[in-house]
Every structure is written in C-alpha cells, then in structure tokens.
N, C-alpha and C positions, 0 to 999 in steps of 0.2 A: 576559382572554383570549378570551372568546365574541366580544366585540365585534371583537377584532383579527382572528378567524378569518372573521367574517362580512364584514368590510372586505376581508379578501384574496380571499374568493370572488367578490364583486362585482368586483374587479380582474381576476381571471382570467377571468371571463365577459366583461368589457369587452374584454379581450386577445383573445378567442377569436371576438368578433362585430363587431369593426372592422378598419378597414384603416390608418388612420394610425399613423405610427411615427417611427423617427428621422429627422428633417428631411424626409423625403419619404413617400410613401404606399408603403410596402413592406407585403406581406402575409405572414404568418407561415406557415411550413410546415404544412400540414395533411393529416395521412395518415388521417384518420378514414374515408374511401372506399378504403382500400388503394391510394393513386395512387404506388405505387412499382413498380420493376421487379425482380422476382424472379432474379438472374442470379449466378453464381459464376464465370464465364468471365473473369477479369481476367488481365492480364500483370503480372508481378512488378513492374515500375516503377509500375503503377497503385497497388499496395498499400504502397509504400514509405512513405507518409505517409497511409494510408486512413482513420485515426482522425480527421484534419481535413477529410475530403471531404464531400461533401453528397449525400443520397438521392436528391433530384431530380435534380440535373445530373450526377451521377457514379454513381448507382445502388449507393452504398455508404453503410451506415447509421453514418457517421461524425458529427462533432459540427457539420458545415458552418462551421468556423472560417475557411477560406479564403473563403468566399462572405460571411461576415461582414465580413471585413477589406475585401473588394473593393466591397460594395454599401452597407454601414452605417458603416464606421468610416473612409473614406478621408478625408484631410485634415482629422480631427478630433483634437484634443488630449487626451492621457490623463494622469492624474496617477499618480505613483508610488504603488505599493501594496506593503507588506510582507507577504510570505507565511513563516511559520514552518515549517520542516521539523523535525518530531520523528522522527529516523531515526539512521541509523548517520553516521560521519564524512563530511565532504563534501570533495571536491577544490576548494576555493576558489581554487586558483591556475589552474586549467585554462582554457585558451581556450576561449570560449563561455560560461563560468560565472563567470569572475573579475570582470566588469563588472557582474555580476547580484548580487553578495554584499553584505547589509546591512552599513553602517559605523555603529557607535554613536558619535555625534559628541559625545556627552557625557562619553566616556571618552579619556584621553590613553594612547597605545599603550605598553605595555611600561615603565610607570613604577613598577610594584607598588603601585600606590594606587587604591583604590576611588573614583574621581574623582566618580561620579554618586551615591554613597552608596546603591546599591541591592542590597549585600551580595555582588556579584561583582567580583572585581579583574581589571582589563584585559581586560573582557568586550567586545573590539572587533567580532566578529562573531557574538556568541551566547556558547553555553556548551556545554561537553561534562560532561554529568552522569556518564559512564561513564570520564571519563578519569582517570588514576591519578595520586598525588602524584610518581612518578617519569617521568610522561609515556611510559610503555612501552605496548607494544601490549596492548590488552585484546580479546579475541575471544568468549570463552564466558562464560555465566552459567548459572545453573540454570534448568530449567524451572518455571513457576508452579506446576505440580501436585507437584513435589518439595518446593517450600516449604509447600504445604499439607499434605503428609504430615509433614514435619519439625515443623510446628507443633501437628499433633493428634494424632500418633501414640502419644504416651505416654498421652494422655487417652481416645482411642476405641478402640484396638488391639484389645482383646478384648470390645468392648460390642456390643449389639444395639439397633437403634432404639428399642425398647421401655424401654430402660434410660436414654434420653436425656431430659433436661427439654425442655419444649417450647420454650424460648427457644435452645437450643443445637441443635436439630434441623436447620437449615439447615447449620451448620458440619459436623455429622456427616455429612450428605447430599454435602457438598463434599468432606469426607474420603474417603468410600467412592468416589465418582465419580473423585477423583484417584488412587486406588489401581488403578481399571481403565486410566485414561490411562497411569500409568507401567508397568504389567505389560505393556500392548500395545507401548509404546514400547520397553521394555527387551529385550523378546522380538524385535522387529524388528532392533534394533541388534545384538544377537547373531546373529541370522540373516544380517545384512549382513556382519559378521565373518568368519562361517563360510563365506560366499559368497567374500569376498576371498581366504581362504586356500586355498579350491578351485582359483580361478581362478589363484592363484600357483603352485599345485602343477602344474597344467596347462601354464603358461607355462614355467615353468622346465624341464619335461619337453619342451616343444616346442624350447626354445632347446638341450637338450643333444642331441636328435635333429638338429637342422639344423646343429649345429656340426660335424657330420662333411661336411655339403656346403659350408658357409661357415664355414671355420676364422676368419675375422675377425669373425664373429658380425654381418655387414653385409649386408642383403638388403632388396628393396623387394617390393611387390605382385606386380609383372610377373615378378621372378625365381622368386617362390613359385609363380606360375601354370604357369611353364614346368617348374619341378621335378615338379608334379603329375603330368605326363606321363611321368616318368622313373621315379619311386617305384612299387615294386610291392607293398611290404609294407604291408598294411592297417593295422596299428597306426601306422605312421610316416604313413601317409595320414591318418589321424584327427588326428593332432598337428601334422600340415602345415596342416590346415583350421582348427585351432585358433588358429594363430599368424596365418593369414590374416585370420581374424575380429578378432584383437588388433590387427594393424596398421591395419586399416581404422578401428577405433575408438580409435587411439591410446591401447592399453593397454599398459602396460609396467612396468618394476620399479619406477620412480619414481610412476607414478598408482596402482599397487596399494597402495605403502607408504604414500602420503598417504591413500589411502582408509582403510586400517586405523588409521593414525594419529588420523583424524578420529573413526571409530568408537569408538576406545579413550576418546578426550577426552570424547566425548558421554556414554559410559556412567561415566567416573570424575569429571565434572563437572557436566553438565546433568542426570545422572541419580543423582547421587550425594546421598542424602538429607542426609548430614552435611555436605555441602560447604556452605562459606559464599559464597553467590553474591556479596556485596558485598566480598570480600576485598581487592579492588583499589582500592576508594575509601575503605575504612575506615569509612564511615558505617554507622549503624543502620537498616537498611531498615525498621524498624517504628516509627522516630521520625521524624515529619514534620518536628521542630524541630531535628533534628541536621542542622545546616548551618553553614559552607560545606563543601563537597566537590566532586570534579571538577577541572577546569581550563578554560582559556580557548582550549586547542589544538582548536578544532572540526574541524580535519582530520586529528586523531589520527595514528596511526603505522602501524596495521593495513592502510591501503588497502582497507578495505572498501567495496564499491561502491554499495550500495543507494541511500544518501542522494545520491549524485551522480546516480543513475538517476533518481530521483523528481524532482530539481531540474532536470534536463536537459527533462524533459516539461513542467513548469510554464514555464520560463523561459529555456531554452538560446537562444544566439544567436551565431553567426558565419557566415563564408562558406561552410563546408561544407554541403552539401546533405543529409547524411545524417540529420540531426537537425533538428526545428524544434520550438521551444518554444512555448507557447500565447500568452504576453503578454511584450512587449518590455520594460514598465516595472515589472516586478516587481523587489523586492528580496529575496533568499533569506536569512532568518536561520536558521542553523545551530544545532540543540540536539540533541547528541547523547544518545541514550536506549536505542539499540537494539544489541545484541551478538547472538551467535550462541546465542540462548537467549531466554527471555521477558523483557519489559521489567519493571520495578519501578514500582509504583503511585506511589511516592514520587517518582521520577525524572519520571514522567508529570506529574504534579499540578503539581510545582515549574516544570517546563518550560512548561505551560501558562500559569501565571501569570506567568512572565518573558516570555513572548510578548506576552500583554495589556498588560503593565506597559511594554513596549518599543515599542509601537505597531503590532504585526502585525493586519491586518485579517482574514487567513486563517491558519488552521493546519492543516497536512496531517499526518496520523497514518496512515501506511501500515504498520500492523501490528495484530495482534491475539492474544488467548490466551483459553484457555478458563476461566481461574480468575483470580480477583483476592481478594487477601488484605485490601486495603484500598480497596475500592471509593468508600468516602465521601470519601477524600481526592480522588480523580478527580471525583466528582459535584461536590464543592464548587468544584472548579477550573473545571470546565464551566459551572456556573451563574454563576460569576465572569466567565468569558469572555461569557457571555450578557448579564450585566448592562452590559457594555462593548462590546456589539455586535461582537463578534468570531466569525466563523463557523468551525466545527470540522469537519472533512472525514476520515474515516476509511475504510479498507477493510473490506469484508466478510468476507475471509478465504477461504482456497483449499482448503477441506476437503469441499466439496461437501455440506454442511449446512444444514438448515432452521433458521435461527437463531429461527424462531418458537418452536421447542421445544429448539433447543440454545443453549448459552452462547457469547457472544464479547464480551469486554471490550477496550477501554472501549466503553461504550454509554451511553444517555440515557434508561435505564429502571430501576426499581427492580425487583429479580428476580423477586420473587413477584407483584407486581402488573402489571408490564408496562406502566406508565403513563409515558410521557415527561414528564421534569421540566423539560425546556429548549427553546427553540424554534431553537437555534443549531447543531444536531448532525445531521450526513448520514452515513449509511453506505451505502457505494457497492459494487454487484456489477459483473462484467465480461461484455462482450460480444465477439464475433467481427465480422469483416467479411462474414459469410454471412447471407443473408436467406432462411433456411430453418430447419429443425429444430434447427440447430447454432447459431443465432444467440447463445444464451447460452454463454459458456465453460465447457467442461466441468468445471473445476474450482472454479467460482465458488459461494460460499455465496449463499443466498438467503432471501427470507421476505417475505410479504405484509405484515407489520406490522414487521419489524425492519429489513429492508432499503430505504432510501427511494428509490434510483433505480439504473439502472445506466448504465455509461460505457464505451467501448472499453477493453477490456484484454487483448487477445491480438495477439500479433506487432506489438509496437510497438518503432519504433526509438527507441533512446535509448543513453546512454553508461554505461560501466562506469568505474573510476577512470582509466584512462588509454588507454580504447579505446572501440570503438563495438560495440554488439550489438543483436539483436532479442530481445525478452523478452516475457513474458506474465504476468499475475497481477492480483488485484484491487487491488494496491499502485499499479499503473500507472494503473487506473481512477481511483482516488482522487485521483492527482496531476491527471490530466485534469479532475476536477471542481474541484479548488482552482484550476487555472489559469484556468477559466472563470470561477469566482468572483471571481478577483482582476481579471480583466478587467472584469467588471460594477461592481466596485467603483472602478475606475480611472477609468471614465467617469461613473459614477452614484455619487460618495460621499455623497449625502444618504440612500441607502438603508441600512435596518437590516439585521442579520444575519439576523434572521427572515424579511425581505422577500426577501432574495437566497436564502434556502433555498426558499421558496415559489416564487420564480422558476425555479430550477432543475429543482425537481419538476414543476411545472405546465405548463413551456413545452416540455417534453421530447417526443419523438417516441413515439407509442403504436403499435408495430408489430403489427398484428392477424394473428398467425399462431401455431400450435401448434409449441411447441418441446420438446427434451429436457429435461426436469429434471434437473439434475445430481445424479448417484449414482454408485457403483460397481458398480451392476448392469450386467450385459452387455445385457440388453433394458431400454432406456430408457422411460420413461413420458413421454408426449406431455401437455403441458398447454398453456393460453394463456399467452403471454408476460407479459401485463398481470397473471397472477395470481402472479408471483414477486417483485414487489416492492410497496411502499406505493403509489407514483406510478404503475407500470405502464409506465413510459416510458425511453428513452434521452435523456440530456442532450443538449442541442442549444444550440450558442452563438448561432447566428442567431436562433433564437426568443427566447431569453434576452436578448438584448440589445434586441429590440423590446419585450418586456413589461417590461424594467427602464426603458425610456424612458418608457413610458406610466405606470408607477407613480411615477417620480421626478417627472414633471410634475404628477400628481395631489397628490403630496407637497407640492411647492413652491406649487401652488395653494391648498390647504388651509392652508398656513402663512401664505401672502398674507392669507386670509380671516381667520384668527385674530388678525392684528395689527390 
C-alpha cells in the first residue's frame, strides 16, 4: 500500500509539472493562482448544461466535458464500459436510454432457465432485488433506524450504558441514536399531517365562499384578482387570498389528499417498528444466504424515476437537447435496490457482487443512510469489487452534515477507527454553478476525511420516468463522477480502479475561495472550499483524461520493461 501511494504521488507530481498529454501537448487546467472569473451573470440558456462547461472558457465551474471531447477525444475510439446503477427501477424502454441498457448475452430471454448459472433466472438487463413475486408495485420500505430499534428494543429498552457489556456498547449507542432519529422523524411527519389538515380546512372554506360567486366552482387567477376589487367582507377577502395562493401552487383536493396519504404511509410503514420491510420479497433481510428473491423486471411497475434520472446523467443520448449524458459508450446495468425508505444491506451487498461478476467497471450508488445493521456484508462486497478493479461511486447525502462526525452508509471505513479498508470507493458532495460563497450546494454533506471530492449537483437537467426536469442533489453529483470514471475506463482500460480514483481526486479543480459551510443555521460559517473534502477539489473530466493518458503510458512502459 505504501509503495502504491508513493508511486501515485510521483505520477501526480508528473502530471502537474509537465505539458505532454493525449496525442498533443495539452496543458492541464491550473487554478492555483485563481485564474478564473467570478461572475454569476449568466443567461438561462448558458446554464442548461452548466455542469459540462469549462471554468476557463465559460467561467462556469463545470467538469470541462465539452472541452475534453473537442480537444482531447476527437476522432478517438472508445471501448464499451458497463456502469451498474444500484437504484430504483429504470425506464429501459425510453428513447435516449434504451440503446444504453446492458444486455446479458449469456442469458436466453424469458425461457425460465438460469442459462449462465449465476443464480438469477432470465437476468437480461440486471436484477430487481426489490421486485415482488407477483411483479406488483413496491414503493415503501422501512427506515434503517426503525430496523435498529426493532432488533434491539427488547434488549436495551430499559438499560443504561453502564449496564451494557463492552462488546455491545456500539450496538447500544446505535440503538439510542436510532431512537433520536425515529422520534424526530415521527414528530415531523405528524406535524406535516396536521399542516395538510389545516390547509384542507382553509381550502374547503375558500371553496365554500367562492361557490357563491362561481357556482360551477370554475375560476382562474385573473378572475380571483378581479373579485378582490369587488369583495368588501374582510373574512371573505382572507379566504380569497388563500385560494389565490393555492391556485398559484397547484394545491387542490387531489394534491392535499395525496400528501396526507403519503404521510400516513410513512408513519404506518417506514416508521412502524413492527412492520416487516421485506414483506414484499419474502426473504430474510438478516440472512445473506437466503436467496434467490426479487425478479428480473428491472423497469418495475411503480414508475419511480430516480434510477432513470441517474442513468440519464451518465449515458443519455438522443437528438433532444434538454439532456446530455457524459459518455456515449456506456451500458447501464440496472440493479433495483431503492424504495421510498432505506436500502437493505443485503440487497446492496448482493447487487455489488452481481455487478462485479457481470463485468461492470463502475458502480454508482446514489443513496445513503445513517444506520447499517450488517455493514460487514457491504464491506466484504466493496473489498471484493476492489479485488476485481471495479470502482464504486456513492453520494455524500443531502443533510448538511459533517460526515467526519456523523454516519453515512455505505462507506469504506470501520466505524470506530475511520480507516479506509479499500482503494476503490469514492464519496461525492455537490456544488453549484456559482463562483462565490454559495459554491457548495446548501444541502450537501461534507467532510475533510469522509467526502473524497465534489462535483456539480445543483440545477442539473435530467429525465424522470417519462418527462424532463431540473433537479438537485448529491445523487446527481455521484452520477457525474460515475460518468467521468466510465469515460476514463473507456479510453484507458489498463488503469486500475485505485488509479482512476486517484485521478479523479487529484486532477480536480482547487477553487481557492471561502464558501458557506452547509448547515441549517441562518448565519452561515465561511470556510475554505478545500477544507470540506479530502481532495479539496471539483472533479474535472478534461484534467482527468490528461492525467489518465500519462498514467496509462507509464503503466504500458513499465509492463514492457518487466517483460
């Protein structure tokens, strides 16, 4: 490990102090002297694909992908790279994605036989670990902290830490921490439900009053504005203003009842201690050997869009200009692990192993949770991926937490020691297009030790199940990094996962400014951008490809010498 780190350090220094690169003498972008323009005066069209822009050419802290394709990759041939997306179901039939979906050529479709003997029947495009035996829609599962409480409640409920043996103190601490999470979330959901009920009362009263003026209950914002000049009763004016607010925000009986329904489901399922979160798949979540379960329907039935969203950022490609994927030669392997709740360690561990065994070079895991009942299963799977040179990219999370002191699973450290056990694992925070104190996305988690690098994650154009949207979150940042990693592997297949991780971290842009540290405080603490992650940088595809080219050439030269 020491010699590998020294070797990589020498390569980094070589990268920073030479000008030779991909076929021609391209110089890496170097911002050590603040050679960027701080400006936020952009037109909306300039920001449509801002995350792909270049800081020197466009004054936008994107990943310089357009510049990389124009200057470094033109007329160069790339290899196909498989990217496994551990997420919700994916719309594998949608234009722009359907030609980017991985096909298991060792499996004969729909014959009910495990042709490749991997334990999965008819796994043509991947596997849905949350798919039911009836192929029905699965949306909700329990939160991880409810599972912790369920497991340890009878054991620790009336105990104090002094009563607990030394080897069970970690479990006790997790249990007490889970109770805090549970009580906070339950209170919030009950407050949400009460808010919906208050809104519904006001909405119904507003409808009742307006019925006197509009017997058909049909009116628009302009008509309500006109009515405001006619009504003299103060009570009626108040409820008229409520309705104007509701119309503007598309609040009505349907949306109110849908919101109430969701809160009830979360309370009765996600937050129900006794609820069996894996009732739908019938497997034992505490037995890693209880398999098979799930199904091969990777597009599911619920039409959840998160997996499609992530896949579109990585590899979407068609004639529409709303969305631009990062890599044209990627194949997306769909592995369903995510519902409206927390992922199960068993599903994560098995999905990682499936991805590795079926040829994935990059695994994207845009999810996280504060608790893990079986972190050893996920740890073993990450180490297995490391041994097979597969890079794992995961999101840092959207809770404004310092992950050096708070927990976020999955990770590549042992809880109490905080020492990394693998070289193939990247955790990614989110940035905005602003070159000022708001460079870090206000929601992003951070951590000098636990977050490896940042990437664009605010206001990103992507798809839903059957539409387009602009979204934000570290999930999107993770997808951006996965896309760049796949791009590197596609041109430089001789690189290892550890080398690609180093490249992504070391070749990034070190923006030397003070930024708002993410928090819920009204008054933000300003800290150096470089203090919020291990690398202190934003990933940059242009620089990464230059560095990859040099390391690849060194590897080939060393291999030739060794012969």
